[in-house]
C-alpha positions as CSV (number, residue, x, y, z in Angstrom):
1,M,-23.2,17.9,2.5
2,Q,-23.3,16.2,-0.9
3,N,-22.8,19.4,-2.7
4,A,-19.8,20.2,-0.6
5,K,-17.8,17.2,-1.9
6,R,-14.6,17.8,-3.6
7,L,-13.9,15.7,-6.7
8,L,-10.1,15.3,-7.1
9,R,-9.1,14.1,-10.6
10,C,-6.2,11.7,-10.6
11,G,-4.1,9.7,-13.0
12,A,-4.3,6.0,-13.6
13,A,-3.3,4.1,-11.7
14,L,-12.7,-7.3,12.5
15,A,-16.5,-7.8,15.7
16,L,-17.1,-4.3,16.9
17,A,-15.7,-3.6,20.3
18,F,-16.4,0.0,21.3
19,L,-13.9,1.2,23.8
20,L,-15.6,3.7,26.1
21,C,-13.9,6.7,27.6
22,A,-14.6,7.1,31.3
23,G,-16.4,10.4,31.5
24,P,-15.8,13.6,29.5
25,R,-12.2,13.7,28.4
26,S,-10.2,16.9,28.6
27,F,-8.0,17.4,25.6
28,A,-4.8,19.3,26.1
29,A,-5.4,22.8,24.7
30,E,-1.8,23.5,24.2
31,V,-1.3,20.7,21.7
32,S,-1.0,22.3,18.3
33,G,0.0,19.5,15.9
34,T,3.1,17.5,15.0
35,G,4.9,20.3,13.1
36,R,4.7,18.4,9.8
37,M,3.0,19.6,6.6
38,L,1.9,16.6,4.6
39,V,0.0,16.1,1.4
40,P,-3.0,13.8,2.0
41,V,-3.0,11.4,-1.0
42,G,-5.8,8.8,-0.9
43,H,-4.8,7.1,-4.2
44,T,-4.4,3.3,-4.5
45,V,-1.0,1.7,-5.3
46,G,0.1,-1.8,-6.0
47,I,2.4,-3.1,-3.3
48,K,5.3,-5.6,-3.6
49,L,7.0,-6.8,-0.4
50,F,9.9,-9.3,-0.1
51,S,10.6,-10.9,3.2
52,R,13.9,-11.2,5.1
53,G,14.4,-15.0,4.9
54,V,11.5,-17.3,4.1
55,L,8.4,-17.6,6.3
56,V,7.1,-21.0,7.2
57,V,3.3,-20.8,6.6
58,K,2.4,-24.5,6.9
59,L,3.8,-27.9,7.8
60,S,2.9,-30.9,5.8
61,D,0.9,-33.7,7.4
62,G,2.5,-36.7,9.0
63,G,6.0,-37.2,10.2
64,T,8.3,-34.8,8.3
65,P,11.9,-33.6,8.7
66,A,10.5,-30.1,9.5
67,K,8.4,-31.4,12.4
68,E,11.2,-33.7,13.6
69,C,13.7,-30.9,13.8
70,G,11.2,-28.6,15.7
71,L,10.4,-26.2,13.0
72,Q,7.1,-24.4,13.6
73,T,4.5,-22.4,11.5
74,G,5.5,-18.7,11.8
75,D,9.2,-19.4,11.9
76,V,11.5,-17.4,9.6
77,I,14.3,-19.4,8.1
78,V,17.2,-16.9,7.8
79,K,20.1,-19.2,6.9
80,C,20.5,-22.8,5.5
81,G,23.9,-24.4,6.0
82,G,25.4,-21.0,6.8
83,V,24.1,-19.4,3.6
84,T,21.7,-16.5,3.9
85,V,18.3,-17.4,2.5
86,R,16.9,-14.8,0.1
87,S,14.0,-16.6,-1.7
88,T,12.0,-19.8,-1.8
89,E,13.7,-20.9,-5.0
90,Q,17.2,-20.4,-3.5
91,F,16.2,-22.3,-0.3
92,Q,15.0,-25.2,-2.4
93,S,18.2,-25.2,-4.3
94,L,20.2,-25.3,-1.1
95,L,18.3,-28.3,0.1
96,Q,19.1,-30.1,-3.2
97,K,22.8,-29.5,-2.6
98,T,22.5,-30.9,0.9
99,G,20.7,-34.0,-0.1
100,E,19.9,-36.3,2.9
101,E,22.8,-35.0,4.9
102,P,21.9,-33.0,8.1
103,T,22.1,-29.3,7.7
104,D,21.7,-26.4,10.1
105,L,18.8,-23.9,9.8
106,Q,19.1,-20.6,11.5
107,V,15.6,-19.7,12.5
108,R,14.0,-16.6,13.9
109,R,11.0,-17.3,16.1
110,G,9.4,-14.1,17.4
111,S,12.3,-12.2,19.1
112,Q,14.4,-15.4,19.5
113,N,17.1,-16.8,17.3
114,M,17.8,-20.5,17.2
115,T,19.6,-23.2,15.2
116,L,17.8,-26.4,14.2
117,S,19.3,-29.4,12.5
118,V,17.2,-30.9,9.7
119,S,17.8,-33.9,7.4
120,P,15.9,-33.5,4.1
121,E,14.2,-36.6,2.6
122,P,13.7,-37.6,-1.0
123,N,10.4,-36.5,-2.5
124,E,8.2,-37.8,-5.4
125,Q,9.8,-35.3,-7.8
126,G,13.2,-36.8,-7.4
127,G,14.5,-34.0,-5.2
128,Y,14.8,-33.3,-1.5
129,S,12.4,-31.5,0.8
130,I,11.7,-31.0,4.5
131,G,7.9,-30.9,4.5
132,A,7.3,-27.2,5.0
133,W,5.3,-24.6,2.9
134,I,7.2,-21.4,2.7
135,R,6.7,-17.8,1.4
136,D,9.1,-15.0,0.5
137,S,6.9,-12.2,-0.8
138,M,3.4,-10.7,-1.0
139,A,1.6,-8.4,-3.3
140,G,-1.6,-6.5,-3.0
141,I,-3.4,-3.2,-3.3
142,G,-3.6,-0.4,-0.7
143,T,-4.0,3.3,-0.3
144,V,-1.3,5.9,0.3
145,T,-2.0,8.1,3.3
146,Y,0.5,11.0,3.0
147,Y,3.4,12.3,1.1
148,D,6.0,14.7,2.5
149,P,7.0,17.2,-0.2
150,D,10.1,18.3,1.7
151,T,11.6,14.8,2.1
152,G,9.9,12.5,-0.4
153,D,8.7,10.3,2.4
154,F,5.3,8.5,2.2
155,G,3.2,6.3,4.4
156,A,0.4,3.9,3.5
157,L,-2.1,1.4,4.9
158,G,-2.0,2.5,8.5
159,H,-1.3,-1.2,9.5
160,G,1.3,-3.7,8.6
161,I,1.3,-6.3,5.8
162,T,0.7,-9.7,7.4
163,D,1.0,-13.2,6.0
164,V,-2.4,-14.4,4.9
165,D,-1.9,-17.9,6.4
166,T,-0.2,-17.1,9.7
167,A,-1.5,-13.5,10.3
168,L,2.1,-12.6,11.3
169,L,3.8,-9.4,10.2
170,M,5.9,-10.2,7.2
171,P,9.6,-9.8,8.0
172,F,10.8,-7.0,5.8
173,S,13.7,-7.1,3.4
174,S,12.7,-4.8,0.5
175,G,9.7,-3.7,-1.5
176,S,8.2,-1.1,-3.8
177,I,4.9,0.6,-4.7
178,L,3.5,0.5,-8.3
179,P,1.0,2.6,-10.2
180,S,-2.5,1.1,-9.8
181,T,-6.0,1.8,-11.0
182,V,-9.3,0.5,-9.5
183,K,-11.1,-1.8,-12.0
184,A,-13.9,-3.2,-9.8
185,V,-15.3,-3.3,-6.3
186,K,-16.7,-6.2,-4.4
187,K,-19.2,-4.5,-2.1
188,G,-18.9,-5.3,1.6
189,A,-21.8,-6.9,3.5
190,A,-22.3,-8.1,7.1
191,G,-20.0,-11.1,7.6
192,D,-18.5,-10.7,4.1
193,A,-15.7,-8.1,3.7
194,G,-15.5,-6.3,0.4
195,E,-12.5,-5.4,-1.6
196,L,-11.0,-3.1,-4.3
197,R,-9.8,-4.9,-7.3
198,G,-7.2,-3.2,-9.4
199,D,-4.5,-3.5,-12.0
200,F,-0.8,-2.9,-11.3
201,D,1.6,-1.3,-13.8
202,L,4.5,-3.7,-13.4
203,T,6.7,-1.8,-15.8
204,Q,7.7,0.9,-13.3
205,D,8.1,1.5,-9.5
206,L,6.8,4.7,-8.0
207,G,9.0,4.4,-5.0
208,D,10.9,2.1,-2.6
209,L,9.6,0.7,0.7
210,S,11.9,1.0,3.8
211,A,9.7,-0.5,6.5
212,N,6.7,-2.7,7.2
213,T,5.4,-1.9,10.7
214,E,2.3,-2.5,12.8
215,S,1.3,1.1,12.0
216,G,1.8,1.1,8.3
217,I,4.3,0.7,5.5
218,F,6.7,3.5,4.7
219,G,9.1,4.5,2.0
220,T,10.5,7.3,-0.3
221,V,9.9,8.5,-3.8
222,E,12.4,10.5,-5.8
223,E,9.6,12.4,-7.5
224,S,6.0,12.4,-6.5
225,P,3.5,11.1,-9.1
226,A,1.1,13.6,-10.6
227,V,-1.8,11.8,-8.9
228,W,-0.3,12.7,-5.5
229,Q,-0.2,16.4,-6.3
230,T,-3.9,17.1,-6.4
231,S,-4.2,18.3,-2.7
232,Q,-2.3,21.0,-0.9
233,A,-0.2,20.1,2.1
234,L,-2.1,20.2,5.4
235,P,-0.9,20.3,9.0
236,A,-0.5,16.8,10.5
237,A,-2.6,16.8,13.8
238,S,-1.4,15.5,17.1
239,A,-3.4,12.7,18.7
240,G,-4.7,15.3,21.2
241,E,-6.3,17.3,18.5
242,V,-8.6,14.6,17.1
243,R,-12.2,14.9,18.2
244,P,-15.4,12.8,17.9
245,G,-17.5,14.3,15.2
246,P,-17.7,14.9,11.5
247,A,-14.7,14.2,9.3
248,T,-13.9,13.2,5.7
249,I,-11.8,10.6,4.0
250,L,-10.0,10.7,0.6
251,S,-10.4,7.4,-1.2
252,N,-9.9,6.0,-4.7
253,V,-12.7,3.4,-5.2
254,E,-13.5,3.8,-8.9
255,G,-11.3,4.2,-11.9
256,D,-8.7,6.9,-11.5
257,E,-10.6,9.3,-9.2
258,V,-9.8,10.3,-5.6
259,R,-12.9,11.7,-3.9
260,S,-13.8,13.1,-0.5
261,Y,-16.4,11.2,1.4
262,D,-18.2,12.1,4.7
263,I,-17.6,10.0,7.8
264,E,-18.2,10.4,11.5
265,I,-15.5,9.8,14.2
266,L,-17.6,8.0,16.8
267,K,-14.9,7.5,19.5
268,V,-11.3,8.5,20.1
269,V,-9.2,5.9,21.8
270,P,-5.8,7.4,22.5
271,G,-4.4,4.5,24.5
272,A,-5.1,1.8,21.9
273,A,-2.1,-0.4,21.5
274,D,-2.6,-1.1,17.9
275,S,-3.8,0.8,14.8
276,R,-7.4,1.3,16.2
277,N,-7.3,4.8,17.7
278,M,-10.6,5.9,16.2
279,V,-14.0,4.2,15.7
280,L,-15.3,5.4,12.4
281,S,-18.7,5.4,10.7
282,V,-19.2,6.0,7.0
283,T,-22.2,8.4,6.5
284,D,-21.7,9.3,2.9
285,P,-24.5,7.7,0.8
286,E,-22.4,7.7,-2.4
287,L,-19.6,5.7,-0.8
288,I,-22.1,3.3,0.8
289,A,-23.7,2.8,-2.6
290,A,-20.4,2.2,-4.3
291,T,-18.6,-0.1,-1.8
292,G,-21.0,-0.8,1.1
293,G,-18.7,1.2,3.4
294,I,-15.1,0.3,4.1
295,V,-13.5,-2.4,2.0
296,Q,-10.1,-4.0,1.8
297,G,-7.8,-1.8,-0.3
298,M,-9.1,1.4,1.4
299,S,-6.7,0.9,4.2
300,G,-4.6,4.0,4.4
301,S,-7.3,6.4,3.2
302,P,-6.4,9.7,4.9
303,I,-8.8,11.1,7.4
304,L,-9.3,14.9,7.5
305,Q,-10.8,17.0,10.2
306,N,-10.9,20.7,10.8
307,G,-8.4,21.4,8.0
308,K,-5.8,18.9,9.3
309,L,-4.7,15.4,8.4
310,V,-5.6,13.4,11.6
311,G,-5.2,9.8,10.6
312,A,-5.9,6.9,8.2
313,V,-8.6,4.2,7.8
314,T,-7.2,0.8,8.9
315,H,-9.9,-1.8,9.4
316,V,-13.5,-2.7,8.6
317,L,-15.9,-4.2,11.1
318,L,-16.9,-7.6,9.7
319,N,-20.4,-7.4,11.1
320,D,-21.0,-3.9,9.8
321,P,-19.0,-2.6,6.8
322,T,-20.1,1.0,7.3
323,K,-18.0,1.0,10.5
324,G,-14.3,0.5,11.1
325,Y,-11.2,1.8,12.7
326,G,-8.6,4.4,12.1
327,I,-5.1,5.2,13.3
328,F,-3.7,8.6,14.4
329,I,-1.4,10.2,11.9
330,E,0.9,11.0,14.8
331,N,1.3,7.2,15.4
332,M,2.1,6.6,11.8
333,L,4.8,9.3,11.8
334,N,6.3,7.9,15.0
335,A,6.5,4.4,13.4
336,A,8.1,5.8,10.3
337,K,11.1,7.3,12.3
């Protein structure tokens, strides 16, 4: 198996819950793919995402204007005094103009919209505040799953970008992907998730993001980077074509190389409501030696089986980093529509 690995040269750059199928499952023989031909990528990128409004990630202790007006962690402040909120700095500026006078906050809480009236109070810095910690952007490293040479569309991660404090999906306004190269790896161990550590090239954007969904992030590039052109386009499999058994993943875990690594699809879970349609096991000794298995930053690594792109790696199991989950490529494509 080791001799069969393909080395693809590229440019720079949660507890285990097995879901058992009830008896042998009959896969529909007539299913023959999604009709899409996609290039599996497997290269890391830097990701910048800016939120729509500002996300409340924490409320200060004690009695504060934010608590008194009913603001909650996880709320998204969309407008302040009738003005659309675009960043944390702009929101703070709006509060300074308001002073201690009551002002309306238009807030989105889940699927509900509401208006709260808040009266800022003086702070120790000589300005005004409401006692809420807010965030308007996130940045990190992830892996591109596919690129469509016909449209320029791409998909990555296989899961959404969530806020580190609230675990909520970041409300999407805009974003981009950047060239990245892997500089180091923190190996995963039982109870301690590993991670890829990389550098971003902030001088250029590879492409623009158009959506942040539970099934991945999506966008478009005007011209595909050279590091995305090292594989031929493959048929994108339908969910019904994915089988338990041997498969490979393409991952960039060292320097500027994308390599093919052996895995096993242990179980297929078509009815999973999230991005955990497959239970995966890393069997490749080289990948285990390099990373300990699946680590943060590998999310989005394309999964290949029987000459088709079948999905992407999404999660690692905290108690066993050699195991994790994957999402069907069909589900990613549906979310991208």
